[in-house]
N, C-alpha and C positions, 0 to 999 in steps of 0.2 A: 562467433562461436557459433556453432551449429547445435540444435536442439538434443542432439545426442551429448553433448558436453556440458549441458546446463546440469546445476545441482536439481536436488529433487527433495521435495518436501513430503511425508505422509500424512494427507488430512483426510480423514472420515474413511480411512483403508484404501486411499488411492494415492498413487504417485503422482504429484503434480510438479512438473518443472519450474524453477525460478525463472523469471523473465527479467534480464537485466536491465532492459529499460524501466522496466516498472519499477526495480529495487533502487536505482537511481533517484527516478521519482520520489519516491518514498522518504529516501535519505535527505534529500532539498526541501520537503515539504515543512512548514513551519509547525504544525501539529504534531510532527514526530522528531522534531528536532530538538534535543536536549538544550542547547542554546538559545532557543528562540521561545522556549516554555513561559519565561517571564516577558518576554518583549511583545508577544503577541496574544491578542485573546480568541477564544474559538469558541463556537456556539453550532450546534448540528440543528438542522432543521429538518424534520421530517416532512418534504414536501410529495415525494413519489408515493404511490399506492404502496409500495414493498420497499422500504428502506434498502439502499445497499450500501450507503455510507462511502461511495467512490466519488468522490467531488472531483477527480480528474485535473487538481490544483496546476 
């Protein structure tokens, strides 16, 4: 899939292409998986000077 074929989300007035690999990572991540919400605990630790909540699981 080329960048011209990516679906686009409008964020703050800008068109941002969806990245398929990032979407796949989000779907498999226990924090965003509805089936995992009762099996795993999660805690966000703000350790960066500017928290961006991108843990790259």
